[in-house]
N, C-alpha and C positions, 0 to 999 in steps of 0.2 A: 539531429534531423530531430523536429519536433515531430510526436505522434500525429496525425490526424486522425480527428473523428470523423464518423460517415455519415450524412443525412443525405436522402435522395429526396427532401421535401420541395427544393423547386428544379428537380428533373422535367416534372410535368410542366411547370412553364415555356418550355418548349414549343408545347403544343398549345398555350395560350399567347404566343410571340414575344416568351422571355426565355432565356438561356437555359439550356435542360440543370447546369449546375453553375453553383455560387463558389467560385474559388479564393480562398484567402490564404497568404504565405504559403503552406505546402499543400495548395488545393485541399484545407482542411472545409469540412461540410460545417457550414452554420448551425449549432441547435435550436431549434424552435422553442425549448420549454424556458422560459425565463429564469425558473426557480434554480436550474442547469447553472446561472453565474453563481448562485447564494452556494452550491454544493463544490462549487471550482473554488470560490474563495475561499468556503471554508478549509477545504485541505490544505489548500496556499497557506492559511492564517497558522493552522498546525503544524505545516512544517519551516515555518519561520519566514516564508517570504512575504513579510508584511505590505511591500512596496507594490507589489503584484497583487494580492490578497485584497488591498485598498481597492484598488483599482474596480476590481471585479463586483465587490460590493458594493462601491457607487454605483455602478454600471445596472447592477440588483434596485438600488434606491430609487436610478431613476426611472426604472421601469414601473417600480412598486406606485411610485409621486403620478407616474401616467397614466397608471391604473387607477380609476376614480373608485374602484370597489375595492384598494388594499386595507389589510388590517394595519391599524395605528402600532398594536403590538409588535404584528412584523417589522414594521418600519421601525422602531424603537429600536430592536436585537439589531437590525444593519449596521441603524446610527452608533449603536453601541459599540460592534465588533469595529466600523469605521474609526473611533476614537481610539481604539484599542490599537488598529496598525498604525495610528499618528506617532503614539506614545512608543510603540515596541520601534517603530522606524525613525524614530528618534527627530518626527518634523518640526518646523519650530512653531506649528501652530497647534501643537500635539495638546497644551495645557488649557489653549482656547476653545478647542473643540470638547474637552471635558467638560467645561465650567459649563458649554452652553448646553451642551447634555444633561447636566446637572438641573441646570433651569429650566429647560423645555420637559426635562420629564423629572420634576422632584418625588413623584410618589412610585416612580420603577426599583424596584430591587436593584437592576444594572446601574442607578447610581451612586448607591452607597458601595457596589461592589466595584465599580470604576472609580470610585473614590481612593478606595483602598489599594486596590493594584496601581494606580498612579504612583504613589507614596510608595509602595514596594519598590517600583519599578526604578522611580529616581532616586530610592537610596542604593540599589544594586549596580546603578550604570553612575554614581557618584555626584548626583545631582541634589549635595544636598541641600540646598537652602529650600527647593521645592519639596526635598523629603521632609523635612520639618512641619511644612507649610500642610500637606495631606498628611501624616503620622499623627499630627496631634489630636484629633481627636479617635481614633483606631486604638492607639498607645493605652486610652485609659480602661478599654475594655480586655486588651492584648498583650500578653507579655512580651511575646514575639516582637510586635509592634512599638513597645515600649523600648525595646533593648534597640531597635533600629534606630529610634527618633534619639536614645542617648546615643548612639555612635553617630549619627549625624550631628547632634551639635559637636560633639567631640573633633568630628573632620571639618566643621565651620566656624572651629577656635571657638565656641560659646562653650568655656570649659565650665563655667557657673550653672549653668544650666543643665551639662552633661554630667556633671558630681552628683549635682542631687537626683538624680534619675538613676546612675549608677550604684551609689547610697541603698539607694532602694532594693536595686535588683540584685547584689551581692549577698543579699539574706534570703532570698527566695528559694523556694525547694528545689526547683531544677536547676539541675547542674549545667545546663547547657546555655544558662542562660548567667547563672548567679559566679557561675569561674571567671566567662570574660567580663564580667562587669566588674568582680572584684582586681580583677586584671589592669582595666581602665581606671580603674578607681586610685590603685596603686600609683602606676603611670601621672594622675595628674595630682596627686598628695606628693608625688618625689618631686615633680618641676615644681611646683609650689612651696617646696622644703617643709613639706608636713611627713618627715621622714616614719614618724614612730608610725603615725596611720600607712605610710608607706606600704612598712615592713608587714603588718596584719595583715593587708590587701594582697600583698605577693603570697603571704605565707598561705591565703585563702584559696588564690588564683594557682598555687603551685600544685592542687590537686587537679588541675585539668592538663594532662600530658602537653596538650598545645605551650603550656608556660614552664613545665618543670626543668625547662633546661636554663631557662631564660631569669624564673623567679629568682634563682640563688646570684643571678647577678648583681638584679636590682636590690635584693639586700644585704649585700655586699659593701654594693655601692652607697645605700643608704647607711648603713652600719658606718663607712668613713664618712658621708658626711654628718653624722654625727658622731663623729670622733670617738666611737664606740669600738675600740681595739680590741678590748677584752673579749666584749659579744661578737665582734667580728670574728675573734681567732675562733672563739667556741663556736661558732658557726662553720667556718672552715675547717676546723679541727677535724671532725670526723671525717668532714670529704677528703682529705689529705691521709685520713689514718694515722694521723702520728699526734698522739695526746701528750707528748712528752717536749713538743716542739715549741722553743720558745726563741723570738730572733728580735731584733732590733726593729725601728719603725721600715728599714730598709730591706731586710729580710721577711720584714711582714709583706710588705708592698709587693716584694719577690714572689712571695708564695701568693696572693690575693694575683698578682699579673699573670703567672703562670696559669692558675686556676682560669682568671678570664680569657686568656689565651687560649686554653682548651676548650674553653666553652664558647670560645669564638664571641666573646665580649670583647669586642676588640678596642671601642671607645675608653672602655674602662681600662683595659689591657696597658693601653699605651700611656693613659694617666699613670697607672700604678707602675710603669716601668719609668717614665716618668719619673718619679718618686723615686724610684731603686735608683736611676741615674744620678740623682739629686744625692740620695741618704746615701747610696753604696756603689760609688762609680766602679771601685774595683771587679765588682759584681755583675759588671755588663760586659759579657766574654763576646766574641765573634757572634755565638748563633743569637742570644738574648738581643744583640744589637740588629741582628737579622728580624727577630720577631716584632721587636719595639717597631724596626721600621713597616714591617707588614702590617702590625694593629696599626699605624699611622694612615698606613695606604688603604687598610679597609675602614677605618673611621673615617675617610674622606678628607684627611690630614694630606693632599699630594703633597706639596710642594716641601713640608716639612719631613716627610719621608723620604723625598728624593734627595734632600740635603743630608739624611743621617748615613743615605746609601753612598751617598759621594764620598763622606769623611771613613766608611767602613774597608776595611780589607777586604781587596778585590784579587784575593788568591784564587788560582786557577783550581779549583774543584769542583764538587758536584753543590757544595752551600753557594761555592761562586756564583754559578747557575742559577742555584733558586733566587739568590740574591738579584741575579740579572733578569729573572724571569719577572720577580718583583718589579723591578724597574720599569719594565720593557709595560708591564699591566695597566700601571700608574701612569704611563704615557697614553696609554689605551683610554683609559678613562678619562683622559685629558682632551682626548682626540687628537693630540701631536701625531699625525700618520705619518709624517716626516721621516721622525722619530723614532716611533712605533714600530714602523713596516722594519727598517734596520736593527733594530735592536731583537726585534724577534727572530730576525734571519741570522744574526748573531746569535742567539741561544742555540738555534737549528745546528748551528756549524761546531757546538762545543762535544767535546768527545765525552764526557763525564757521565752522562746519564743519555741514553739513546732515547728513551722513551720521553722523556723532558723534550730532547732535542725535536722528537717527530711532532710532540703535540705541539712544539711551540711554532714549528712550521704548518700544522695545519691549521692553529690558530691563526697566523698569518694569512692561509689560503682564505680563513673563513670572514676575518673583515674584509679581507677585498671583497667575499659574496657579499656579506654584510652592507659594505658601503656602496655595491655596486659596482665594480671596478671591473667589468666583465672583459675587457679588454686584457687589461693584466693579471687578470685570475685565470684566461685562460691560455695564457702566454705561459704562468708560473705553472700549472698541474704538466703541462706537456714538457717544461723543463726538469720538474720533479718527477715526474716519469723516464725523461731521461736519462736523468743522473743515477736514480734509482730503478731501473726496471724491474727488479726482484720484490719490489716493495709490495707490503699485503696491503695497501689502502688503495688498492684500484679499482673497487666497487664504492668508496667514497670517493675518489678523485673523478669518477663516470658519473658519480652521481653531482658532483660538483659540478662537472662541464655541461651537464645535460640542464641543469639548475640557471647556469651563465647563458648558455644556448640559448634556453626559452626566454630570458627575460633580455636578450640583446636582440631575439628575434630574427639572426641572420642565417638564411639558407646558405651562404655561401660559407660561412665556417661553419655550420652545420656538415657540408660536403666532405671540408678538409678534415674534422674530426672523421668522420666515417672512413676517409681514404687512408689518416695517416695514423691514427691513434691506435696501438697495436690491442688493446681491451675496452669490451662495451660496443663491440660494432654493429650489433645486432639493435642495441637498446637506442643507438644513433640513427640507424636508419628509421628506426619507429619515432624516434625524435622529429625526423624530418617528415616523414608520415603523417603525424598528427600536427605539425605543425603547417605543412599544406593543406592537411582538413580542414585545419581551425580557419584559417585565412581565406579559405574558400566557403566556409559555412558562413562568417561574417558577413563576407561578399554575397552570399545565396539570402542572408535574411533583410540586407539593403535591396535584394533585388539588383546586385551588380552581377550579372549572367558573364557576361564574359569574361571579367576577371576570374567568380567562379569556378566556371569552366577549366580554363587555366589550371587554376591550381589543385583543382579535383584530379585532374588529368595527372599533375606533378605527382601529389601522393599517392598514386596507383601505381608510379614507376617503383616505388618499394615496398608492397604490401606486406610487411610482416604482421600487422594484424588484420587478418581475414573480415571480422565483422566490419572493420573501420571501413575496409576496401568495397565490402556492400554497401556499403550507407553512402560510399562515394559515387560506385556507380548510380545506386538509387537516386542520390540528389541529379546527377547529371539528367536521369529520365527525368524527374522533377520539375528541371526548368525547361526541358521540350515542352512538356505538359503546360507548365506554366506560360509557354510563348505559343501559347494554341497549337505546336506541333505535334499533335496527339498520337499521330501514326507513327512519325521517328520516336516517341517514348515508347508507346507500346511494342518497337524492337528490343528498345533496352529492358523493357519491365520483362518480358516472357522469358528471356535466359536469365534472369536474375532470378527469377520465382523458383525454376528448376534447381537452382544450384542451392538457392535458403531453403526451398522445401523439404531435403532430406533430414533424417535424426540427426546427424549432425548439423543441420542447417540453425537457422535463427527462426523459431514458430512467430514473432512477434513481427520479425522485418515481411516474411511472406504473407501475415497477414494486411500488413500496411501493403504492400505492394497489390495484394488481389483487390484491395478497394481501389489504390491507383487506377490498377487496371481498368476496374468500374469503372471508374470516373472517364478515364481518358476513351473508353468507346463509346460512353455518353453522350462526351463533348462530338464524337463526331456521327453521332446518331445510330450507332448501332446498338442500341437497346436490347435486342437480344445477347448479345457477348455480354455486353453490362451486367446486365442478369444473371447473368451464366457466372462470371466471377464473384460477384455477390452470395452467391448462392453459395459457392465455394466459401467464401469467407464465414457464410454464417455456418456454413458443416465442419468448417475444421475449430470453431470457438470451443475453448477447452468446456464451458459449461454443459455444451451438447444441446441446449434449448435456443429457442427462437425467442429472442426477447419482443419488447415492444418496439422498441426502435429497429429491430431487426425486419417485423414485419411491416412496419412505416416507408420502409425503404423499398422491402421486394412490391409492396403497393404502390410506391412513387415509382418503380422501374418498368412494371406492369402498365401502367397507362401510359408511360410514356413511349413504352411499347406500342401502345395502340390495343391493349386488352384489357379497357375498363374495366368488365365482369371481374374478372380474377385480381384485377386491384382492390376492388371494390369489397372482396371476401377477404383479402388480409387486411383491409381497413377494419373490417366487422369482426376479424379473429382478434386481432390487436384490440378491440374495444371492448370484446368479450374476457378481456384478462382480467377488466376492471382496473388497472392501475392508476397511478396519479398520471398516467397519461390521456386517461380515456377523454377526458374534456376534449382536450387537443387534438383528438383522434375523430373526433367529433367533427370540430368545427374544420379540420384539414378535410373531411371529406366531403361537409357541404360546401366548403372554397373550392373545392374540385369540379366539384356538380355547378355551383353557381358560375366557375370561370368556362365550362365547358355549354354553357346557356342551358344548361338543364335545370331550370330555376323552379319548375314546380318541385322537381327532386329535392333541391339543395332546399328550398324551404320547409319539406319534411322531414330532412336533418335537423335545420336548425332547429325546428320545434320540438324534434325530440329530445337533442338536448336541454331545451330550457325545461321539459315536462319531465325529464329524469332527474337531473341535477336541480331542482326550482331554488336549493338555496345556495347555490354555486354562485361564486362572485360575480360569475358572465352569463348566467343563466338570463338577466333583464337583455343584455346587447345579444344574447342569440335569437331571443324572440325579436328583436328589432332587425335583426337579420333576416329570419323567417316573413317577414313583414318586408323587405327590402327586394328580397328574392320575389315575393307573389307581386310586386309594382311592377317589376321586372317583365313579366308576363303581359302587361298592357294590354290588359282587357277588362272589359265594363266590370265582369263578378269580380278579376282577382282585386279588380280596384274596392269595390265593395267591402271584400272580405277584408282589406288592409282597414277601412274607415271599421269597420265592426270590430277586429282587434286591438286597432290604436284607441279606440274610445273604451272599451274594456280596461284596459290597461290605464288610461288618462283618469278614470272612474274609481280605480281601485285600488292605485299608487300612489303616495305621496308625492306631492308637489317639489319637493327635495333629492327624488330619486333622480341618479344622475344620468338616468335615460329619459328621464320626463320632458326634455325640449326634443330630443330626437323622433321620441315616439308623435310629439307633435308636428314635428317637420314631415314626418311621412304621411301624416293623416291630411296636411295641408295641400302638400302634393297630391295625394290622391284627389281630393275635392278639387283641386285647380285643373287635375287632367280630367275630370267627369264634368266641367265647367258649374261647379258650384262654387262661383269665386267669391261669393262673401264670406262662406263659411270657412274657404281657406284662408281667405285675406283675415280674418280673425285671429286663426291659429300662428299666421306667419306674425301679426303685431304683437300677439302674446307673448311669443319666444322672444322677440327682439326687446320687449318692454320686461320682462319677467325673468329673462335668462340670458340677459344683455351678454354677460362673457362665458357662452356657451359656445362651443364653435359652431352649432346649428345655427345661433342668430348672423353667420355671414350669409348664409343662403337664406334664410328668413327675412334680413332686410332687401335682400335683391326681389324676391317675390312679393314681398310687401308693398315695394316700391314700383314693382310695373303693374300691379292692380289696384291699388292708389290712385295712380297717373291714371289707368283706365278710366278708374270711376272719376277722374276729375279734380281727386282730392288733392292737389299737389301741396298743401299748406300741411295737412297732416302728413304726409309723404316727407315734407322737411322737420317736422316735428318729431317725427321716429327716426330720421335719420342721426339727429344730433342725439337722441339716446344711445343709439348703439356708437357711435363716434365717440362717445365720453368714456367709452372702456375700450375701442379698437382705433385711438389715433394713429397708431403704426400700422393699421394695414392699408398698404400702396392703393387699393381699389377704391376706398375712400371718399379720396378726391372726384373720382370719375364719376362715383354715383351722385354727388353732390353737385358737381357740374353739370350732369343729366337732366337734374330736377329742374336747376335753375335756367337751363335753356329751354326747357317745356314751357315755365310758369313767364319767361320771357316772350317766349314763341306766341303766347296766349293773352300777351299786352297786361301781365298781370306785375304792373312796374313799381306799384308802392311797395310789397310782395316782396317781390326779387331783390331790391336794392340792398336791404340789410344783409339777404343770403349772401348777395356774390359779395359785400365787402368784408364778412366774416372768411368766406372762404379764398379768397385774396389773402388774408392776413393770415392765416394757418396754415398756408401753402403757398409763401411767396414765390415759389420757385418751381411753381406748378406749368406744364407745360401748355396749358390753354389760357394763360395769362392775356393772351392781346385778345383771345374771345372774351374772356371775364371783363376787363376793361371797356371791351365795346360794348358790351350789354350794358355796363355800369354806364358810361356815356348816354347812351341813346334811353336806358331806363329815366336817370337824373335829367334828361331834355324832356321826357313827357312829363316829368311831375314838378317843372321848372325849376330845378335845382341847375339852373347855367351855371354856377360857379364850378362846381363838381363836375358836371357835363364836361366842360373844357378840358377839364385837369384830367379824366378819364381817358376820353378819346383821345387825347395829345400823347397817354403812354402807349392806347391802344396802335398808334402808328407804329409804333417801333417794330412790329411784325410786319411783311408786306402783305401778308392776307387781308387786314382791314385800315390797309392806309387810304385807299378812296374814300369807303364807306364812310371812315371817321371823318374824313377833311369833310365830307358832302352834309353829315349831320354838323358838322361842325358850322359850315357855311347858315346852315338853318336856323341854328342858336345866333349868329351874329343878327342874320336879318331878324328875328325876334325880339334882340334887343337893339333894333331900331340902328345897328353900326352897317348899314348899307355897304360901305364902301368895303369893311373889313369883310362882309360874305361876300361882296365882286372878288377881292382877291384872294378869296379861297377858292372861291368856283374857276377863276381864269387860271389857278397853278393847277387844278386839279384836271382842267380842263387837256393843258398842255401837255400835262404826265400820265395820260391815261390812253389808253389804247383806242382807235375809233368804236371799234366791235363792243365797248364794254358796257354792259346792261345798262349802265347810271349814265353813260353820254347823255341821252335823250334827256334825264331829269337836271342834267347838270345845263343843258344848252337851254331848257327852258325856263328854267330859274333866272341864269343870265338873262334871260330876255324878257322876263317878269320885272329884274330890277334896272336894267338899262331904259325899259318903256317907261318905271315909273320916274326915271333921273332924266327923260328927253335923251338918250345917247343914242343917237342916231346915226352915228356912225359907226358905233360899237354895235347895234343892230344889225346895219349893212354888212357888217363882215361876217360877225353870227350866221345870218341867212345865209350869206356865199357860202360857208365851211360846211352848211346840212349836207345830208347825201343828195346829191344830184337825182338821184333815180327816185328818189321818194316825193312825186310831185305833190301827194296830197299834204302831206306836212309843211312841204315849201310854199304851198298855197295859203296853210292855216296860220302860216308864218308872218305870209305879207297881210293878209287881213289884220291879224292884229297889231305889226305895226303901224299899219294906216290909221289904226283906232288911236294908237297913242299917240300920232302925226296930227287927228283929228282934235283930240283933247288936248292936244299944243297950241291948236289951232292952224297948224301949217300945213291950208288945204293943196297948196299945188304937191305939197309931199306926200300928203293923205292920197290923194289923187294917185300918186305914181304907185306906192304899193298896192291901193286895190284895183289898179290896172294890172300890175302886176301878178296877183292872186288869181286874176279872172285868166291869164294867159294860162295859168298852171291846171287849173280847173274848171271841169264844165258840169260838173255837178254841183251839189248843195252849198259846198265851202266859197267856189268860184262866184254863184248865184248871189249868195250873202254879200261877197266883196264889190259886185258889181251894184247893188243896191244900195251898198254904201258909197259906192264913187257919184252914183246920180244924188245923194243925200248934198255929198261937198258942195254938186254944183248949184242945187238949191240955196244952200248958205251960200251959195257966191252971188246970189238972185240969179243964176243964169237958168231958167226955170224953163224955158224951151229946149235948151241943149240937153236939159236932164229928160225931158222927158221923151226927148229924139233916142239919147242914150236909153232909154228903159223898154221904147219900142225895138229897137235893133237887137237887145238882150233878150227880151222875154216876150216879145206880144207877136212879131212877124212868125209863122209858122217853119222858117228857116233861122230862128234864132238861137244862140248858142245855150238859152235856158229854158226854150217853150217846151220842153218834155218834162219838167221837173212838176215836182205835186201841187195844188190848188195853194197849199200851205204858202210854198215859197212865192208863185207868181202870183198870186193875191197880195204879197207886201208892195210887189213892182207897182200892182196896180192901186194900190192905195198911194203909193208914193207919187203916183202920175196923178190923181185925184187933188194930191196936197198942191203938186206944181198947180194946176188949172186954178185952184182956188186960190193962190197967192197971185195967177195975172187976170184974177176977177173973171174969170170964165165959168160962173158957178154953173149954166147950164152943161159946158161940157163934164164938170166934176160931178156930178147928178147922173148923168149919163153911165160914167166910171162906175159910180159907187153901185147904180141901180142891175146894173151889169154883174159886178160881183155880188151881189143881194141874190139872183134870179140863178147865174150860172153856176159858182164856187160851191164844191163840195166843202170846204172847209168851216165849219163853224165858227174857229175862232176870228176868221179873218172877216167872216159874214157880221159878225158883233162889231168889228171896229169900223167896218164900211155903214153900217147903220148909226153907230155913234156921229161919225163923220155927217152922212145925212139929215140927220135931226141938228147941226148945227150952221149947216148950211140954212136951213128954211128958217 
């Protein structure tokens, strides 16, 4: 169970509509100090947990990068540690990160240190090629690195380069490097058959205890290679302490062989024994043959060794048992397990050397363990214990069994050993408890609570380890708390605290339980109890003092409890400690006041922060927050204060200050809230143009766009939008803003300006949700700019959406009409009319346009059908249509048809429209030279007091009188015509009619 840290920063959020605590993992309270991630990363790094350390360093680096005021040197250190973590955790990108670090920070002292450390690291991990690459420079001034470089060359088979360095190092005064260098030089001289130099090198190296036993072997071998037997004998003689010893080559080889075997120089011993076997075969007794076979085995000549052992005497004695052991060891090295296992069992069955027999059987068990043959191992352990119940290997057998059971992870097998194995019962119970606990803990980490609960409870069945049992019970409580069953969790925490809080309990666990109780009570909003347990936690701390974190948590809990005064006092006490967290405490206090809508008080705390710590990286941000709080007061005087404060900042600070744009933004908002729109607009525009990449630009573009649109400056709004979009093309709101500006331009009939913007919009956002509207606006705009070809293309595209299908088809009909394609226009209109709801507002326009086109083409049957389709209840419109159709018939010299439609119009309307039709009807009669009938019609419709249109104004009735005068003139009855005209001049109130009457009167005279 990981230890949880406890912070109550989030508790107060319950007051602000947020949960009182934020739980992660085992209800760990999140740290609010970003630097804590650096400290945690450093601890992990120092404890060699490099992957975890790297994650913490990366998180901290991200925090630094998000902070506009972070120091470059601080980021450099963090990047250095990230690179070192990759190196030490052997990440594939380690070298790339190191090279990038050096490239990014060529002047940093960490660059040289990193290159040095990566070279040494690759040396220590056996990556010789990379070690050579990075040690080449540092080896020039560092003796140790020169030695490392030489070894790296040697290990990578670059013997020429290695020998050159070792030849230099072996004469250095520091034995630590000179003696190993002499040894390596000797090896390479030996293998290159420069035996004289090899002898001298090994004599130098023999001064090092590490090579004291091995150097004589090499020297003897070199003498042998040089065939300098006298020198060899002279060298060997003191070793054998036999100054008078003289032998043939076979005897000499035997001496050397025995010496080499004694020195465990088995490769050369095997060669020497081979010489003896060849030169003096009678000397190869049974013991020497065994040594020869053993030397062959040790020199990895396994097949030769097996062949020699097969030819040797297999007498049943202790030497035979040793020979059998050697054969078994060879089979083990060859991994011929089907032969090795029986061979070891055979040795174990021999009675000559009980220790060797036991050793062989234990080796058999060890190999089963090594080869992970867990079921067989467990079976053999049981068999061995049963066969030798009084054996002295009980603890070892229990240890092997426990290892096998751990690796096999079979709870049933553990239960079997607990019940049936005669020794180690408690250890098997402890293993069972630990295994169940581990299974439960892994499930707990994965939040598989149901599985975790089952196995935590199983682990409690054998509570051998009391502390583990406590942690299991604690985990059960934690899972209840994690699933928000805090009341049930409390029922487990309280008795567990009573057990662990005794002198023989666990102080660390008791403290964790107190924190968990504080959490759980906080979650069920029992802040008084939460505060109680946290106070107990603070009181039981080993230091006996209240840290800044303690005071902060006390403050948060007090505020959550509703005691703001006490909470703020705790904050003040924490702040007075002048710790590294003082600034964060001030910020937190201000935030609490801000969230409690105590904006005036919050503004004062933010201001105090910026005043007390003017050089703090967050000082400008706190001054900004102070003005944000002032603006939230929404008072004229507070807006004025914001304008003063921000103006002072803007005038005194550099334009590259990261807070410059936010200060411009809040000043612009203050201007806007006090109706100083042009000043606000200037600030908004400045942000978008000069600080386009700043986060403030998102609000600024909205504010600027609204004000520019309000001022009717749509072109400027669009140009500003493109400036913003050049840096924020991935902002999903950009398309909507662009669309809104274009829509307003379209509504204001700025067609030439809006067309290119709409084209760019649809090109950049082809999948935009308002594409139908864009295509429609493009179609209408290009129609008005006489670009009929593109207009038709866009309108057809817009028809794919239901919303614009009818309107687009209507405009297409207008385009066809404009292009003199009347039939195409009529086709569009007929189709539109057929598929459009009768109540559609466009229906009237469609009917009117069809009437116009049919009239121009003299399609009177179609006109008649159209007229029939009109709303029967709209008599005025039907009357107007009848007049117009009658006029089309009159223009076509279809007099009777014209009279029919004029008469129909008269029937539908008793006002101006019907009167117009009645006068037109009389005109048709006149054109047919039926002047008397025409006058009779006019008298009946206008002149008599009971006439249909007698009540109309003089302007209308006067037209009827003028028509009658015209008829009398045609009948050569000038007197009557003059009488009518004179009556108009004397009685009419309409000047226009009088003018016409006067003109006609003059024409008669």
